[in-house]
VOLO-996294 format. One record per residue (C-alpha): residue number from 1; residue in one letter; chain; x, y, z. Coordinates in steps of 0.1 Angstrom, whole numbers, plus 5000, padded with zeros to 4 digits. Layout:
pos,code,unit,c1,c2,c3
NUM,a,A,X,Y,Z
...
// end
This chain:
pos,code,unit,c1,c2,c3
1,x,A,3305,5116,7790
2,x,A,3278,5098,7771
3,x,A,3277,5061,7767
4,x,A,3290,5042,7738
5,x,A,3271,5020,7711
6,x,A,3246,4996,7727
7,x,A,3244,4965,7707
8,x,A,3216,4952,7728
9,x,A,3193,4981,7720
10,x,A,3162,4968,7701
11,x,A,3157,4979,7666
12,x,A,3125,5000,7668
13,x,A,3111,5033,7656
14,x,A,3131,5057,7633
15,x,A,3141,5079,7662
16,x,A,3156,5048,7680
17,x,A,3176,5038,7650
18,x,A,3189,5074,7644
19,x,A,3198,5077,7680
20,x,A,3218,5045,7677
21,x,A,3237,5060,7647
22,x,A,3243,5093,7664
23,x,A,3261,5075,7693
24,x,A,3285,5059,7669
25,x,A,3314,5085,7671
26,x,A,3351,5087,7666
27,x,A,3351,5111,7695
28,x,A,3330,5112,7726
29,x,A,3300,5135,7731
30,x,A,3312,5163,7756
31,x,A,3286,5174,7781
32,x,A,3291,5210,7769
33,x,A,3275,5201,7736
34,x,A,3242,5189,7751
35,x,A,3214,5214,7756
36,x,A,3201,5210,7793
37,x,A,3166,5214,7781
38,x,A,3165,5192,7750
39,x,A,3192,5167,7759
40,x,A,3203,5169,7722
41,x,A,3235,5182,7707
42,x,A,3231,5221,7701
43,x,A,3231,5235,7667
44,x,A,3228,5272,7676
45,x,A,3240,5276,7712
46,x,A,3235,5309,7731
47,x,A,3246,5319,7766
48,x,A,3224,5338,7791
49,x,A,3237,5366,7814
50,x,A,3244,5340,7841
51,x,A,3266,5322,7818
52,x,A,3244,5291,7812
53,x,A,3243,5278,7776
54,x,A,3213,5265,7759
55,x,A,3198,5258,7723
56,x,A,3185,5290,7711
57,x,A,3151,5276,7702
58,x,A,3147,5258,7735
59,x,A,3154,5288,7757
60,x,A,3132,5311,7737
61,x,A,3103,5287,7743
62,x,A,3111,5286,7779
63,x,A,3110,5324,7781
64,x,A,3077,5325,7762
65,x,A,3061,5300,7786
66,x,A,3073,5322,7815
67,x,A,3056,5352,7800
68,x,A,3024,5334,7790
69,x,A,3021,5319,7826
70,x,A,3030,5353,7843
71,x,A,3059,5336,7860
72,x,A,3092,5352,7870
73,x,A,3119,5351,7844
74,x,A,3142,5325,7859
75,x,A,3170,5303,7845
76,x,A,3157,5268,7839
77,x,A,3190,5254,7852
78,x,A,3198,5274,7881
79,x,A,3162,5285,7889
80,x,A,3176,5319,7897
81,x,A,3158,5350,7885
82,x,A,3172,5367,7853
83,x,A,3172,5404,7848
84,x,A,3171,5401,7810
85,x,A,3163,5377,7783
86,x,A,3194,5388,7762
87,x,A,3212,5359,7746
88,x,A,3247,5360,7732
89,x,A,3256,5335,7705
90,x,A,3283,5309,7715
91,x,A,3302,5311,7683
92,x,A,3332,5293,7695
93,x,A,3311,5264,7709
94,x,A,3289,5264,7678
95,x,A,3319,5261,7655
96,x,A,3335,5234,7678
97,x,A,3301,5213,7676
98,x,A,3300,5218,7638
99,x,A,3336,5206,7634
100,x,A,3328,5177,7657
101,x,A,3297,5169,7638
102,x,A,3315,5170,7605
103,x,A,3341,5145,7617
104,x,A,3315,5123,7631
105,x,A,3291,5125,7602
106,x,A,3319,5114,7580
107,x,A,3322,5082,7600
108,x,A,3285,5078,7600
109,x,A,3282,5083,7563
110,x,A,3310,5057,7559
111,x,A,3290,5033,7580
112,x,A,3258,5040,7560
113,x,A,3278,5034,7527
114,x,A,3289,5000,7541
115,x,A,3254,4990,7551
116,x,A,3236,5001,7519
117,x,A,3243,4968,7504
118,x,A,3217,4941,7495
119,x,A,3239,4915,7512
120,x,A,3238,4934,7546
121,x,A,3213,4925,7574
122,x,A,3179,4942,7572
123,x,A,3184,4959,7605
124,x,A,3216,4976,7593
125,x,A,3201,4987,7560
126,x,A,3172,5002,7578
127,x,A,3193,5021,7602
128,x,A,3215,5035,7574
129,x,A,3184,5046,7556
130,x,A,3169,5064,7587
131,x,A,3202,5079,7594
132,x,A,3201,5095,7558
133,x,A,3167,5107,7565
134,x,A,3175,5123,7598
135,x,A,3208,5139,7584
136,x,A,3186,5156,7555
137,x,A,3160,5167,7578
138,x,A,3185,5181,7603
139,x,A,3198,5206,7577
140,x,A,3188,5211,7541
141,x,A,3224,5217,7533
142,x,A,3232,5182,7543
143,x,A,3215,5169,7511
144,x,A,3245,5180,7491
145,x,A,3267,5157,7514
146,x,A,3244,5127,7504
147,x,A,3248,5137,7467
148,x,A,3286,5142,7469
149,x,A,3290,5109,7487
150,x,A,3272,5092,7458
151,x,A,3248,5077,7481
152,x,A,3217,5083,7460
153,x,A,3224,5054,7435
154,x,A,3231,5031,7465
155,x,A,3198,5040,7481
156,x,A,3179,5033,7449
157,x,A,3196,4998,7447
158,x,A,3177,4991,7479
159,x,A,3145,4991,7461
160,x,A,3156,4956,7448
161,x,A,3157,4942,7483
162,x,A,3132,4913,7490
163,x,A,3122,4929,7523
164,x,A,3091,4950,7520
165,x,A,3102,4971,7550
166,x,A,3134,4979,7533
167,x,A,3116,4989,7501
168,x,A,3091,5012,7519
169,x,A,3118,5028,7539
170,x,A,3139,5032,7507
171,x,A,3110,5050,7489
172,x,A,3105,5073,7519
173,x,A,3143,5080,7522
174,x,A,3145,5091,7485
175,x,A,3115,5112,7491
176,x,A,3134,5131,7518
177,x,A,3166,5133,7497
178,x,A,3150,5148,7467
179,x,A,3125,5172,7484
180,x,A,3132,5207,7475
181,x,A,3165,5197,7460
182,x,A,3166,5200,7422
183,x,A,3201,5186,7419
184,x,A,3192,5155,7437
185,x,A,3162,5151,7414
186,x,A,3185,5154,7383
187,x,A,3204,5124,7397
188,x,A,3172,5105,7401
189,x,A,3164,5112,7365
190,x,A,3194,5090,7354
191,x,A,3191,5055,7341
192,x,A,3162,5035,7351
193,x,A,3155,5050,7385
194,x,A,3120,5065,7376
195,x,A,3110,5034,7358
196,x,A,3117,5014,7391
197,x,A,3098,5037,7411
198,x,A,3067,5035,7387
199,x,A,3067,4998,7390
200,x,A,3057,5002,7427
201,x,A,3025,5021,7415
202,x,A,3010,4986,7406
203,x,A,3025,4969,7435
204,x,A,3001,4948,7457
205,x,A,3013,4963,7489
206,x,A,2994,4994,7493
207,x,A,3021,5010,7516
208,x,A,3047,5007,7488
209,x,A,3023,5022,7464
210,x,A,3016,5051,7487
211,x,A,3053,5058,7492
212,x,A,3060,5056,7455
213,x,A,3032,5080,7447
214,x,A,3045,5105,7473
215,x,A,3080,5102,7458
216,x,A,3068,5107,7422
217,x,A,3048,5137,7432
218,x,A,3079,5152,7447
219,x,A,3099,5144,7416
220,x,A,3072,5157,7392
221,x,A,3077,5193,7407
222,x,A,3109,5195,7385
223,x,A,3104,5205,7350
224,x,A,3132,5181,7340
225,x,A,3114,5151,7356
226,x,A,3081,5157,7339
227,x,A,3091,5144,7307
228,x,A,3110,5115,7322
229,x,A,3080,5102,7343
230,x,A,3058,5106,7312
231,x,A,3082,5087,7290
232,x,A,3079,5056,7313
233,x,A,3057,5032,7296
234,x,A,3025,5027,7315
235,x,A,3031,5055,7341
236,x,A,3004,5078,7330
237,x,A,2979,5051,7323
238,x,A,2985,5038,7360
239,x,A,2981,5072,7375
240,x,A,2949,5080,7355
241,x,A,2936,5047,7368
242,x,A,2945,5056,7403
243,x,A,2926,5090,7402
244,x,A,2893,5071,7394
245,x,A,2899,5043,7419
246,x,A,2873,5040,7446
247,x,A,2893,5016,7467
248,x,A,2926,5035,7469
249,x,A,2937,5056,7499
250,x,A,2922,5092,7495
251,x,A,2956,5108,7500
252,x,A,2971,5085,7474
253,x,A,2945,5095,7449
254,x,A,2950,5131,7455
255,x,A,2986,5129,7451
256,x,A,2982,5108,7418
257,x,A,2960,5137,7406
258,x,A,2986,5163,7415
259,x,A,3013,5143,7397
260,x,A,2992,5144,7365
261,x,A,2986,5181,7370
262,x,A,3023,5185,7370
263,x,A,3028,5163,7340
264,x,A,3004,5184,7321
265,x,A,3032,5209,7313
266,x,A,3045,5185,7286
267,x,A,3027,5181,7254
268,x,A,3034,5145,7250
269,x,A,3022,5137,7284
270,x,A,2989,5156,7276
271,x,A,2985,5132,7245
272,x,A,2991,5102,7266
273,x,A,2966,5114,7292
274,x,A,2939,5118,7265
275,x,A,2947,5084,7251
276,x,A,2941,5070,7285
277,x,A,2908,5088,7293
278,x,A,2920,5121,7310
279,x,A,2910,5143,7281
280,x,A,2905,5177,7300
281,x,A,2942,5188,7297
282,x,A,2940,5184,7259
283,x,A,2908,5202,7256
284,x,A,2921,5230,7278
285,x,A,2952,5234,7254
286,x,A,2928,5233,7224
287,x,A,2909,5262,7239
288,x,A,2937,5283,7256
289,x,A,2969,5272,7240
290,x,A,2989,5289,7213
291,x,A,2979,5285,7177
292,x,A,3004,5259,7172
293,x,A,2993,5240,7203
294,x,A,2956,5243,7192
295,x,A,2965,5228,7158
296,x,A,2985,5200,7176
297,x,A,2957,5191,7200
298,x,A,2930,5192,7173
299,x,A,2951,5168,7152
300,x,A,2957,5144,7180
301,x,A,2919,5146,7189
302,x,A,2910,5134,7154
303,x,A,2932,5103,7159
304,x,A,2917,5092,7193
305,x,A,2892,5065,7197
306,x,A,2864,5080,7220
307,x,A,2834,5065,7236
308,x,A,2801,5079,7229
309,x,A,2798,5097,7263
310,x,A,2832,5113,7257
311,x,A,2823,5125,7223
312,x,A,2793,5142,7238
313,x,A,2815,5159,7264
314,x,A,2840,5170,7237
315,x,A,2812,5184,7215
316,x,A,2800,5203,7244
317,x,A,2833,5217,7256
318,x,A,2852,5224,7223
319,x,A,2827,5220,7195
320,x,A,2826,5258,7189
321,x,A,2863,5260,7189
322,x,A,2867,5232,7163
323,x,A,2840,5248,7142
324,x,A,2859,5281,7143
325,x,A,2891,5264,7135
326,x,A,2874,5247,7106
327,x,A,2866,5282,7091
328,x,A,2902,5294,7090
329,x,A,2920,5299,7059
330,x,A,2950,5277,7070
331,x,A,2946,5243,7053
332,x,A,2965,5224,7082
333,x,A,2941,5239,7108
334,x,A,2912,5231,7086
335,x,A,2922,5195,7082
336,x,A,2929,5190,7119
337,x,A,2895,5205,7129
338,x,A,2877,5183,7103
339,x,A,2893,5151,7116
340,x,A,2885,5160,7150
341,x,A,2849,5168,7141
342,x,A,2847,5136,7122
343,x,A,2855,5116,7153
344,x,A,2832,5137,7176
345,x,A,2802,5137,7152
346,x,A,2801,5100,7149
347,x,A,2774,5094,7176
348,x,A,2738,5109,7174
349,x,A,2738,5130,7207
350,x,A,2771,5147,7199
351,x,A,2761,5153,7162
352,x,A,2730,5171,7174
353,x,A,2751,5192,7197
354,x,A,2773,5202,7168
355,x,A,2743,5210,7148
356,x,A,2730,5234,7176
357,x,A,2765,5249,7175
358,x,A,2762,5258,7137
359,x,A,2783,5233,7119
360,x,A,2760,5227,7090
361,x,A,2766,5259,7071
362,x,A,2804,5258,7071
363,x,A,2803,5222,7063
364,x,A,2781,5227,7031
365,x,A,2804,5255,7021
366,x,A,2834,5232,7024
367,x,A,2817,5207,7001
368,x,A,2806,5232,6974
369,x,A,2839,5252,6973
370,x,A,2862,5246,6943
371,x,A,2888,5219,6946
372,x,A,2915,5246,6942
373,x,A,2904,5261,6975
374,x,A,2899,5228,6994
375,x,A,2917,5196,6984
376,x,A,2894,5166,6977
377,x,A,2906,5147,7007
378,x,A,2890,5174,7030
379,x,A,2858,5174,7009
380,x,A,2857,5137,7017
381,x,A,2861,5144,7054
382,x,A,2834,5171,7052
383,x,A,2811,5146,7035
384,x,A,2818,5121,7063
385,x,A,2808,5145,7089
386,x,A,2777,5157,7071
387,x,A,2768,5120,7068
388,x,A,2773,5116,7105
389,x,A,2753,5147,7112
390,x,A,2722,5138,7091
391,x,A,2721,5104,7108
392,x,A,2709,5124,7139
393,x,A,2674,5135,7145
394,x,A,2675,5172,7137
395,x,A,2653,5196,7118
396,x,A,2673,5197,7086
397,x,A,2643,5213,7068
398,x,A,2644,5244,7088
399,x,A,2682,5249,7096
400,x,A,2696,5275,7070
401,x,A,2729,5264,7053
402,x,A,2731,5289,7024
403,x,A,2731,5325,7018
404,x,A,2695,5326,7007
405,x,A,2683,5307,7037
406,x,A,2684,5274,7018
407,x,A,2681,5243,7040
408,x,A,2699,5210,7035
409,x,A,2669,5196,7017
410,x,A,2664,5227,6994
411,x,A,2664,5216,6957
412,x,A,2694,5236,6948
413,x,A,2713,5220,6976
414,x,A,2703,5185,6967
415,x,A,2711,5192,6931
416,x,A,2746,5203,6941
417,x,A,2750,5171,6961
418,x,A,2739,5150,6932
419,x,A,2763,5168,6909
420,x,A,2791,5161,6933
421,x,A,2781,5124,6934
422,x,A,2783,5121,6896
423,x,A,2816,5140,6894
424,x,A,2838,5129,6923
425,x,A,2857,5097,6932
426,x,A,2842,5066,6949
427,x,A,2853,5076,6985
428,x,A,2834,5110,6984
429,x,A,2806,5096,6964
430,x,A,2799,5070,6989
431,x,A,2799,5096,7019
432,x,A,2776,5119,6999
433,x,A,2752,5089,6991
434,x,A,2752,5083,7030
435,x,A,2742,5120,7033
436,x,A,2712,5113,7011
437,x,A,2705,5081,7030
438,x,A,2704,5100,7063
439,x,A,2680,5126,7048
440,x,A,2656,5099,7033
441,x,A,2655,5080,7065
442,x,A,2633,5107,7079
443,x,A,2597,5110,7065
444,x,A,2599,5147,7071
445,x,A,2628,5153,7047
446,x,A,2622,5123,7024
447,x,A,2596,5141,7003
448,x,A,2619,5171,6996
449,x,A,2648,5148,6985
450,x,A,2625,5127,6964
451,x,A,2610,5158,6946
452,x,A,2647,5172,6940
453,x,A,2658,5138,6925
454,x,A,2628,5137,6902
455,x,A,2634,5172,6890
456,x,A,2670,5165,6885
457,x,A,2664,5132,6865
458,x,A,2692,5117,6885
459,x,A,2676,5083,6893
460,x,A,2694,5064,6864
461,x,A,2727,5078,6876
462,x,A,2719,5066,6912
463,x,A,2709,5032,6900
464,x,A,2742,5027,6881
465,x,A,2759,5025,6914
466,x,A,2743,4991,6921
467,x,A,2771,4975,6899
468,x,A,2799,4996,6916
469,x,A,2830,4974,6923
470,x,A,2834,4991,6958
471,x,A,2812,4972,6983
472,x,A,2807,5003,7005
473,x,A,2797,5024,6976
474,x,A,2773,4998,6964
475,x,A,2757,4994,6998
476,x,A,2752,5031,7002
477,x,A,2735,5033,6968
478,x,A,2712,5005,6975
479,x,A,2702,5018,7010
480,x,A,2693,5052,6993
481,x,A,2673,5035,6966
482,x,A,2655,5013,6991
483,x,A,2645,5045,7010
484,x,A,2633,5060,6977
485,x,A,2614,5031,6964
486,x,A,2581,5038,6983
487,x,A,2579,5071,6966
488,x,A,2597,5064,6933
489,x,A,2588,5028,6928
490,x,A,2577,5030,6893
491,x,A,2608,5051,6882
492,x,A,2631,5027,6899
493,x,A,2614,4998,6883
494,x,A,2616,5013,6848
495,x,A,2653,5022,6854
496,x,A,2662,4986,6865
497,x,A,2644,4972,6836
498,x,A,2667,4992,6813
499,x,A,2693,4977,6790
500,x,A,2722,4985,6814
501,x,A,2715,4954,6834
502,x,A,2712,4968,6869
503,x,A,2684,4944,6877
504,x,A,2709,4916,6873
505,x,A,2734,4933,6894
506,x,A,2708,4937,6921
507,x,A,2699,4899,6920
508,x,A,2736,4890,6922
509,x,A,2740,4910,6954
510,x,A,2711,4892,6970
511,x,A,2725,4859,6961
512,x,A,2762,4861,6963
513,x,A,2769,4854,7001
514,x,A,2759,4825,7022
515,x,A,2754,4846,7054
516,x,A,2730,4873,7053
517,x,A,2745,4907,7051
518,x,A,2734,4944,7055
519,x,A,2740,4948,7017
520,x,A,2718,4918,7008
521,x,A,2691,4929,7033
522,x,A,2690,4963,7017
523,x,A,2690,4949,6981
524,x,A,2662,4926,6986
525,x,A,2643,4951,7006
526,x,A,2647,4975,6976
527,x,A,2635,4948,6952
528,x,A,2605,4939,6974
529,x,A,2594,4975,6976
530,x,A,2590,4979,6938
531,x,A,2555,4979,6924
532,x,A,2542,4943,6927
533,x,A,2520,4944,6897
534,x,A,2548,4956,6874
535,x,A,2545,4928,6849
536,x,A,2575,4939,6829
537,x,A,2597,4937,6861
538,x,A,2584,4903,6871
539,x,A,2588,4889,6837
540,x,A,2624,4901,6836
541,x,A,2631,4884,6870
542,x,A,2614,4853,6858
543,x,A,2638,4852,6828
544,x,A,2669,4858,6851
545,x,A,2660,4831,6874
546,x,A,2655,4855,6903
547,x,A,2626,4836,6919
548,x,A,2643,4802,6918
549,x,A,2672,4819,6938
550,x,A,2648,4834,6962
551,x,A,2631,4801,6969
552,x,A,2665,4785,6975
553,x,A,2675,4811,6999
554,x,A,2643,4809,7019
555,x,A,2646,4772,7023
556,x,A,2682,4777,7033
557,x,A,2672,4801,7060
558,x,A,2644,4779,7071
559,x,A,2669,4751,7075
560,x,A,2689,4774,7099
561,x,A,2720,4777,7080
562,x,A,2728,4813,7080
563,x,A,2710,4825,7112
564,x,A,2740,4838,7129
565,x,A,2737,4871,7110
566,x,A,2718,4899,7126
567,x,A,2704,4908,7091
568,x,A,2687,4875,7086
569,x,A,2653,4887,7096
570,x,A,2650,4917,7072
571,x,A,2667,4895,7046
572,x,A,2641,4867,7050
573,x,A,2611,4892,7050
574,x,A,2625,4908,7018
575,x,A,2629,4874,7001
576,x,A,2593,4864,7010
577,x,A,2580,4897,6997
578,x,A,2598,4894,6965
579,x,A,2586,4858,6960
580,x,A,2550,4871,6966
581,x,A,2551,4891,6933
582,x,A,2547,4858,6915
583,x,A,2512,4855,6931
584,x,A,2500,4888,6916
585,x,A,2505,4879,6880
586,x,A,2492,4842,6878
587,x,A,2463,4851,6855
588,x,A,2485,4869,6830
589,x,A,2517,4848,6832
590,x,A,2518,4811,6827
591,x,A,2554,4809,6837
592,x,A,2545,4822,6870
593,x,A,2520,4794,6875
594,x,A,2545,4769,6863
595,x,A,2571,4781,6888
596,x,A,2546,4780,6916
597,x,A,2537,4745,6908
598,x,A,2573,4733,6904
599,x,A,2584,4746,6937
600,x,A,2552,4740,6956
601,x,A,2550,4776,6966
602,x,A,2515,4772,6982
603,x,A,2532,4746,7006
604,x,A,2560,4770,7012
605,x,A,2538,4799,7020
606,x,A,2518,4777,7044
607,x,A,2550,4766,7061
608,x,A,2559,4802,7066
609,x,A,2527,4811,7084
610,x,A,2543,4793,7114
611,x,A,2575,4815,7116
612,x,A,2568,4829,7150
613,x,A,2580,4865,7157
614,x,A,2582,4875,7121
615,x,A,2549,4892,7115
616,x,A,2557,4905,7081
617,x,A,2567,4870,7069
618,x,A,2534,4858,7081
619,x,A,2514,4886,7067
620,x,A,2530,4884,7032
621,x,A,2526,4847,7033
622,x,A,2488,4849,7039
623,x,A,2483,4875,7014
624,x,A,2502,4853,6990
625,x,A,2480,4824,6998
626,x,A,2450,4846,6992
627,x,A,2462,4852,6956
628,x,A,2471,4816,6950
629,x,A,2437,4805,6965
630,x,A,2418,4830,6943
631,x,A,2434,4813,6912
632,x,A,2424,4778,6923
633,x,A,2390,4781,6908
634,x,A,2405,4788,6875
635,x,A,2431,4760,6877
636,x,A,2408,4732,6890
637,x,A,2401,4707,6864
638,x,A,2363,4702,6862
639,x,A,2353,4666,6855
640,x,A,2341,4656,6821
641,x,A,2306,4639,6824
642,x,A,2303,4611,6799
643,x,A,2275,4615,6772
644,x,A,2244,4594,6780
645,x,A,2238,4561,6759
646,x,A,2210,4555,6735
647,x,A,2184,4545,6760
648,x,A,2193,4575,6781
649,x,A,2187,4597,6751
650,x,A,2155,4581,6742
651,x,A,2142,4576,6778
652,x,A,2158,4602,6800
653,x,A,2139,4589,6830
654,x,A,2160,4558,6829
655,x,A,2193,4578,6828
656,x,A,2215,4581,6861
657,x,A,2241,4607,6867
658,x,A,2274,4592,6873
659,x,A,2289,4596,6908
660,x,A,2323,4617,6908
661,x,A,2347,4609,6935
662,x,A,2379,4627,6947
663,x,A,2367,4661,6938
664,x,A,2373,4693,6957
665,x,A,2340,4702,6974
666,x,A,2347,4739,6972
667,x,A,2361,4742,6937
668,x,A,2340,4712,6924
669,x,A,2370,4698,6905
670,x,A,2404,4678,6910
671,x,A,2424,4699,6934
672,x,A,2458,4698,6949
673,x,A,2480,4720,6969
674,x,A,2509,4719,6945
675,x,A,2489,4722,6911
676,x,A,2459,4743,6920
677,x,A,2470,4759,6953
678,x,A,2438,4746,6971
679,x,A,2437,4758,7007
680,x,A,2418,4726,7017
681,x,A,2448,4704,7009
682,x,A,2472,4703,7039
683,x,A,2474,4724,7070
684,x,A,2470,4757,7054
685,x,A,2433,4762,7065
686,x,A,2441,4754,7101
687,x,A,2470,4776,7103
688,x,A,2452,4806,7088
689,x,A,2425,4802,7113
690,x,A,2450,4801,7141
691,x,A,2463,4835,7128
692,x,A,2430,4851,7135
693,x,A,2441,4852,7173
694,x,A,2473,4871,7163
695,x,A,2482,4904,7181
696,x,A,2491,4922,7148
697,x,A,2461,4935,7130
698,x,A,2479,4932,7097
699,x,A,2485,4895,7101
700,x,A,2449,4890,7111
701,x,A,2437,4909,7080
702,x,A,2460,4888,7057
703,x,A,2447,4855,7073
704,x,A,2412,4867,7068
705,x,A,2417,4877,7033
706,x,A,2431,4842,7024
707,x,A,2402,4824,7042
708,x,A,2376,4846,7024
709,x,A,2386,4830,6990
710,x,A,2367,4799,7003
711,x,A,2336,4820,7001
712,x,A,2342,4839,6971
713,x,A,2319,4841,6939
714,x,A,2327,4810,6917
715,x,A,2332,4785,6944
716,x,A,2308,4764,6965
717,x,A,2301,4788,6993
718,x,A,2282,4764,7013
719,x,A,2311,4740,7014
720,x,A,2335,4767,7021
721,x,A,2315,4776,7053
722,x,A,2315,4739,7061
723,x,A,2352,4737,7058
724,x,A,2355,4767,7080
725,x,A,2332,4751,7106
726,x,A,2352,4720,7106
727,x,A,2384,4741,7112
728,x,A,2367,4759,7141
729,x,A,2371,4791,7122
730,x,A,2336,4806,7127
731,x,A,2339,4819,7162
732,x,A,2374,4836,7155
733,x,A,2359,4853,7125
734,x,A,2330,4866,7145
735,x,A,2354,4879,7172
736,x,A,2373,4898,7146
737,x,A,2342,4915,7135
738,x,A,2332,4924,7172
739,x,A,2366,4937,7181
740,x,A,2368,4960,7151
741,x,A,2406,4967,7154
742,x,A,2410,4985,7121
743,x,A,2387,4999,7093
744,x,A,2402,4976,7067
745,x,A,2399,4945,7090
746,x,A,2363,4956,7099
747,x,A,2352,4958,7062
748,x,A,2368,4924,7054
749,x,A,2351,4908,7085
750,x,A,2317,4923,7075
751,x,A,2321,4907,7040
752,x,A,2331,4872,7054
753,x,A,2303,4872,7081
754,x,A,2276,4881,7056
755,x,A,2288,4850,7035
756,x,A,2288,4828,7067
757,x,A,2252,4839,7076
758,x,A,2239,4826,7043
759,x,A,2239,4792,7061
760,x,A,2208,4789,7081
761,x,A,2223,4771,7110
762,x,A,2250,4797,7115
763,x,A,2225,4825,7110
764,x,A,2202,4810,7136
765,x,A,2231,4807,7161
766,x,A,2244,4843,7154
767,x,A,2210,4858,7157
768,x,A,2211,4852,7195
769,x,A,2245,4869,7199
770,x,A,2239,4906,7207
771,x,A,2277,4914,7201
772,x,A,2276,4904,7166
773,x,A,2242,4920,7159
774,x,A,2256,4952,7174
775,x,A,2287,4950,7152
776,x,A,2266,4945,7121
777,x,A,2243,4974,7130
778,x,A,2273,4997,7135
779,x,A,2286,4986,7101
780,x,A,2252,4993,7086
781,x,A,2251,5027,7102
782,x,A,2288,5039,7099
783,x,A,2305,5020,7071
784,x,A,2311,5032,7036
785,x,A,2285,5025,7008
786,x,A,2296,4990,6999
787,x,A,2300,4979,7036
788,x,A,2266,4993,7044
789,x,A,2251,4971,7018
790,x,A,2268,4940,7028
791,x,A,2260,4947,7064
792,x,A,2222,4951,7055
793,x,A,2222,4917,7037
794,x,A,2239,4903,7069
795,x,A,2211,4918,7092
796,x,A,2185,4903,7069
797,x,A,2200,4869,7073
798,x,A,2195,4871,7112
799,x,A,2160,4888,7108
800,x,A,2172,4922,7122
801,x,A,2160,4938,7090
802,x,A,2129,4926,7073
803,x,A,2133,4909,7039
804,x,A,2109,4926,7014
805,x,A,2120,4906,6984
806,x,A,2090,4884,6985
807,x,A,2066,4914,6987
808,x,A,2079,4937,6962
809,x,A,2089,4924,6927
810,x,A,2125,4932,6914
811,x,A,2125,4962,6891
// end
């Protein structure tokens, strides 16, 4: 007889615990129940010809070993040779063992029930759980015993234990209980059981997480459980995260991936996966699903927020399918496809892919079909997609979009777009304006669009949108007009000067916000691009107080108030360019002179020369100072010389010329920076000289142009040269000539150097510099007619060309 329960036996492995449980019987274990080979209770006893009984599997293994080792066939118990391997089932013994097992298992189950309680010792709970595992593994039919005994809910309760060992063993036990048993899985679907298991996926202890994943994988094999698992908040998100983890156990990652594969059988789960970054199941259904599923997946795809990388992937994977869906006659399918394409097309790489896949032609057809065939809301989406598409860098002037091989920039296509802009609501008008903005962003397609707009006479209609109450519509129109302004400046200026008051609306946009906005930057850029010598426009701006506002805004930016905006740089550049308009009309417009004096614009432009990093601001400021300085000789008040007295008249030899003090040596009169815009007053001259070392050729050219006004006809050139010498400007000017960075800069430098060389001391020093001489010779040989003439005079100053003026009389 086998021994009874041994309380002193140490709690160890699973087999130890189950052995302890199996020794707890209401009846003793009879020796006849034990297989001599396995020392375990037999399940399928068989009897040999000599009457000895063994477990069938064990004795079969014994016979196989004898054959493999070429040994005689003997009984393992008696060691006597056997004549045959025939085995007779011991049915009576088997029935007796089964009855005995049934009576004892009932006792063991009762013990397990009592032990499956949070208040029981950990060792008792672990033994009970391991007994349940062994019972289920021993015979699959035993799983219904566990179910019928209502043990499953009790096992689940053990997941609340504070012991990690108990929780891990519980998860493993549940896995054994539900494996290949749909009925037990249905019980697990009840209540919050699945939610409780899912919680372990984010548990810090990796062993519990691994067991939970294994259990969920088994549960996910049941169709009934697929929806249940997916409905647990966060379950799919966690599983998707696990599949991309690099620190997770490889086996756990593989099981998490298999769980998700099983969950893909539910449409709602597929949506959740897509939302959480696992998009392929949705794309697969969109490609291979039923028409209803394709529609559903396309609709959901249009609602997702996708990263740019994912948009490219989606465009590559299902772009053609979405385009085909967009061509169907079913309005719902069209709408779903358009919404998805709108989402996918919103980054340049994916937009280019869609263009290559043929999206342009059906898009244009959508826009130009009658509203009865396509609702306006879908036209708006089509316009949005087209706006996304044209923002990409594609050859829109070569891709056919119409039946007669028209392209997107063909005249009739642009005319149709302009017609739609004038005859639809603000929403679609805004999108179509963005289409034109995209087309005019490229110099390749800009000319075609400009030509079409001119031929349609639509410029006045486009200008009217400047006063639209909708901010997005207003911004789109201003950006379009800004793009058009270099090629349609005069037309735009004429339209803005009209009676409708769009110029005032544009000025209002520029001035209405404290922080610089994209709309303000575009509006001031548009105004700055208009013809700078258009007197009518400048006068109207003077009348509307535009320049006072511009000065105020420039000073505000200089003080650092709205610098947080990323549009502050283009906004400031535009403001400075607009303000420079005043300097082009000084001779014709006294109001401009008065305003420049009142606000000390010469001083402001000098200050702007030091705005580091903003080359355009420095360039425009220097050119503005050129205009102002050229006007200095006209504004300088020349001194009145008092008439000589009687003696002076009668005896001129006794008359003395009065000495005049405080006069400008270059302009020969009373000068100031504020009133006459004289460059010699203040730091302007030194700052312009400093700009001659700038890396930007345009800035150098502007600085040289401003400095050249000190050497111009009508001023004292000799004193101008002296002023440049004192400011250490001679060498930088000569360097500009030698370096010859651009043709315009070269021509200006030749002119300035010739004026400098009229001073003998400078001519003497320069005559020994071969670099300057070589530069002048090149100008004499390769320059245009005027430059060659000036270079010739310069070479005469340094005696490189003989001066024949003293030999041959002037004719």
